N, C-alpha and C positions, 0 to 999 in steps of 0.2 A: 364274368367277363363277356359271356354270350349276350346277356341282357344289355350290357353297355354298348356292344356293337349293334344290337338291334335298335337301340335308341338313336345311335349315330346315323344308322341307315334311314330310319324314319325321318329324322331331321333333315338329312340330305335330300330325300325324296320330296319332303314338304317344301323345302327351299326351291328345288327345281320346278315343282308344280306352281308355286307362287310366282317365281320369276317368269315362267312361260305365260301365266295368266296376265301379269303386268305387261309383258311384251306384246301380247295379243291386243290388249287395250290400247297400248301405244300405237300400234299399227292401225288399229281401227280408227283412232282419233285422227291420225294423219290422213287416212283414206277419206275421211268425212270432212276434212278441213281443206284449206287451200294454201298451205304453207309452201309446199314445193310444186313445181310445174305440173307433174302428172296429175295430182289431185285437183290443182287449180283448173286444169283443162276439163276434168270430169265434173267439177262442182260449180264452177263460176263462169263457164263459157257456154251459154245456151245456144249460140249459133251452131249450125251443122254444116253450112256451106261457106267456103272462103275462096277468094280469088288466089291467094297464096298464103303459105306458112313459111316461117323462117326456122330452120333447124340449125343448130351449131353449138359452139362453145362460147366462151366469154366474148370472143370477137364478134360473133353474130349477135349476141345479147346486147352489146354496148355500141355497135357500129350502125345498126339499122333500126331506126325509129319508125315502127309501123304506123303510128299516128300521123306523122308528117308525110310518110310515103302515100298513105291512103288519101290524104287531103290534096296532094299534088296530082296523083294519077287517077283519082276517083275510083279506087278499088278498096277491097276489104281484106285485111290480113291480120295475122297474129304472130307474135314472136314466141316461139317455143324453145329457143336456145337456152342452154344451161351452162354455167361456168364450170370449168375443170371437167369437161367430158370429151370423149373421143368419138369417132365415127360410129363405134359400136352402140354407144348410148343414143346417138342421134338416129340410128336405124331403129332402135327400140322405141324411141319417141314417136317415130312415124307409125310403127305398128300400134302403139297405144292410141294415137290420134284416130286411126282407122277403126280400132276396136271400140272406140267410144261413139261410133256411128257418124263420124264427121268426114267431110270430103273437101278437097281443094283442087283447083285447076293447076296450080303451080306449087312446086316444093323448092324453096331456095335453101340450098345447103351452104352453110357458112361456118365451117369449123376453123380451127387454127390453120393457116395456110399450109404449114408443113405437115399437117395431119393427112393430107391427101397422099403423101408418099410413105406414110408409116405402115410397114408390112406386118406389124405385130398385132395379134388379136388378144388384147389384154383388157382387164377391167379398168374403168375410169375412176378417178378419185371420188366422184359424186354419183356413181351408179346406185348407191344405197337409196337414192331418192325414189326409186321404183319399188322398194321392198314392201310397201303397203299393198302392192298388187302381186306379190310373189306367188299366189295361188293361180294366177292366170297363166295358161300354158306358154304364151309368147315371152313372158317375163322369166319364168322358171327356165325355159329353154335357152334364153339368152345367156344366163349364168352357167348353165350346164355345158354350153358349146364353146365357152372361152377356153382357148388352148393353154394359156399360161395359168397354171393352177397354183396361185399363191394363196396365202392365208385369207386374204379378203374375199376371194372367189369362193373358197370353201365355206366361209361364214355366211355369205350371201345365199349360196345354194341351200345350205342346211336350214335356213330360216323357214322354209316351207314346212318342215317337220318339227323344228324346234325354234319357235319365234325368238327365244332369248338369244340365239346364236348371233343374229344380225343386230338386234337391238342393243345387246351388251357390248358387242364389238364397236358399233358406231353410236355409243350411248349419247355423246354430246350432240351428235347430228340428228338423232332420232328421238330419244327419250324426252329431252328438254323441249324440243319443238312440238312434241305431241302434247305436252302440257299447255303450251301456247295455243295449240289448235283447239283444245277443249275450252279454254277461256275466251279465245278470239278466233273462231273458225274461219274468218275472212282475212286473216293476217297473211301477208306474203313475205317470202324470203328474197328481198332485193329485186323486186320487179313490180311494175304497176298493173293496172287493170287490163292492159293489152299485152302484158308479158315483157315490156321494155324496161331497160335499166341503163344508166349512164355513169361514167366516171367523171368526177369534177375537174374543172380547170385548175391547175396549180402552177405556181411559179417554180420552175425547175430548169436546170441546165443539163443537157445531155452531153456526155463525153464525146468528143470528136473521134471519129473512126473512119477508116476507109469504107467506101460503099461496097456492100456485099452483093453477090449474085447468086440466085437460086434457080434451079430448074425443077418445075413441078411436073410429075409424070402421071398423076392420078392412078396409082396402083394399089391403094389401100383395099384390102379384101372386102371390106364392108361396102365399098362403092358398088360392087356388082350386086349385092343384096338390095341396096337401096334402089338401084336402077330397075331391078326386077320387080320390086314391090310397087314402084311408081308405075311401071308399064302395066302391071296387072290391074291397077286401079285408075288407069287413064289419067295419070298425073304427069305433067311436063316437069322434068327435073332441070334445075339451073344451078350451076356451080358459082359460088361467090368467093372472090378473093379480096379480103379486107386490106386496108392500107397497112403498109409496112414502112417503118422509118429506116431510111438509109439503105434500102435493099431493092435491087432490081430483080424482077422475076421473069423467067421465060417458060413457056409451056406450049404444048401442042395438043389440042383436044378437038375432035371432030364429031363425036357422038352427042355431047351434051353442051348446050349454050353456056358460055362463061362470061360473067360480068367481072372484069378485072379492075379493081380499084387499088391495087398494090402501090401504084405510083401516083395516085390521085392527089395526095397531100405531101407537099415538100417542106412546109413550114413547121418547125418543131413545136410551135406554140399550140398546135392543134392535136398534139399527141399527149397521152397520159403516160405511156411508156413506149417501148420499141414496137409493140404489136397492137396496142389499143389506142383509139382516139379518145379525146375528152368530149365534154358536152358541145362546145363549138365545132369540134371536128365531126361529131355525129351529125350535126346539122348539114355540113357539107356533103358527107357520104350519103345521107338519106335523100337529099335533093338529087344528087347525081344518080343514085339508084333508081329513083322514081322515073327519071328521064330514060335511063337505060332499059328499065322494065317495059316502058311503053314500046320500045323498039322490038323487044323480044316478043311481046304480044302480037305484033304485026306478022 
């Protein structure tokens, strides 16, 4: 019986060791590829100086086309926004940007509009995209400092010591993309060479509803961290409010310049859904942003 249990223990240890080795290789592959934005920034963006960067969620990713903005305003920017992320992940991206030895004059913060008022410090759905850099202090600290300790946070934090923790938990999002990164290291996950992405125009009818009103107070706890980091690196922060369908927004903000496009588009044909514009809508917002940015620069 003792021999049997010894064999079982050896098999379990061998499995755990193999799983951790495979997970380490997966993270190595993602770190050396460009599938997700953090490694794309490190491996495929040779420029070190930008006029502006865009940080945000899917709204920033699909609303602001830096290629068009640059051509209109004669500036140089890059879109580092990632879908399904909160302000915590956007703060982490700013830290990552600076850790890569890059600098920007302006930081355009473009999260989901209602994220500005979210008081909860919780993990974002796509925070795992930073796991290939888990051994860097600012990444590990980010997961350690999240106050809402759910299962995802525990797995993300444990990855530093047991790589299989995060890779097995987010296997579809990490293991399979790591294989893609080995075969095609320049492959991107829904963004182009400048970090931009767009939602297509589609024929759809929105349900009629009464116009909503929202008040934005800019109280998310990560805003203070982002402002502090920008100040320490001589970066001018700009808040961007993306178009909202059938919603009127009120706000009062004196410390940080705000470019408010919540009411810019009134025609439903330019919306993909209630909070995202489609490709023609992105052209409208990008042109308007370029003109608004010129005024902020002055």
